[in-house]
N, C-alpha and C positions, 0 to 999 in steps of 0.2 A: 541373865537377865541382861538387854542390852544397854539401859540406862546407866544401871551402879559396874556391871562384869565380873556381876554374880554368879557363880556356879549353881542354881535354885535347882537340879536333878538331871538325871543319868537314864540316857533309853538305850532304844536298838532300834537300826533300821531293819525290819522284818517285811521283803517282798515288796521294798520302794514305799513304806511307812514308817512314818517316828510311831514307837509306841515308850510309850511312860508308865510306869507305875500308878497308881488310883492314888499312893498319898502324893506324888507330882503335879501330878491333873489336878487335884483338888485346888491343891496349892495355888496352881496356874491360875485356876479359876477365878480363884478368893481375890488373889492380885492384879487378876485384871479387869475382874467388876465392879468394884470399888463399890462407895455404898450407894441402896438400892431407894429409889421410891418411884410408888407413881408411873407415869407411861417408859421411865425409862427401863426398871425392873423387867417388865411386859417387854420389850425389844428385847433386855439381855438371854431374858427365859429362852425366845426365839430361834435366835444367833443361836445357842450353844445347841438350842433340839436339832438345827439345821447342821453345824457343824461335828454332834456325834450322830452324825446319817439318823435322826429322824428318830432317835430313842425317844420311848414312851417314854410322858412329861413323869408319871410314875413314878421310874425307876431315877431319871435326874433329880426329881424332890428324895429322893429314897441319898443318894452319893452325894447332893448340894446344897441339903436345905434349906439354909439361909439365902437363896436364890429367893424362894416362897414365903421370905417371911410375912411382905403385904401383898401378897395375891395369891390367892385359892386356884388350886389344880384344873377343879371344875370348870373356867374360867378360860380356859386354853383349849385350840380346835387349829390343827393346823390342816389346810385344802389339801396339800402333796399327798397328807397321811390319809387321807377320807380317800383319793382320789383312789392311791393305790388297793385299795379293800374291795373297790367296786369288781365284777367279777361280768366277764361275757357271757351275755345272754345265748343259752344255745340255740341253732336255727331248730324253727319245728321240723320232721321228720317229710320227709316227701313220698306220696305214692307214684309219682309220675312216672313211670315208666317211657322209654324209647327205643324205637328199636332201629333206629339210623343215626349216625357220627350227625350231632350240630341238629339235631332234631330238638332238641331242649337246652334253652343255655339261661347262663346265670350271669348277672353283669352287676358291676356297682353304682347304682343310681343317685347313689349318696353323694359320693366326686367325697374329694381331701377333705377334714374339716378341721385342717389347723391349718 
């Protein structure tokens, strides 16, 4: 703990990432989240959802039920998670056959969308 200087757990570095046992991670979330109520608890849950790599809310609730004391799990949606579930529509099968190079040209008429 940076404030008290007390050791709160032992982790390891694997492939450049710090890994903590679940008990230590749970204690850290409890210690850093503080008392929750109203809007504060929603933002805390979203922050941990993002920090944990967009872990499903059901798993966050299972790991840290205290975070969901004042809010329903059904009230959470993540735009990033929704967009990640989308799949690209396949192109329709083309029956246009050509006999010469460049007789049929495909182009992107939409342009950059971002």
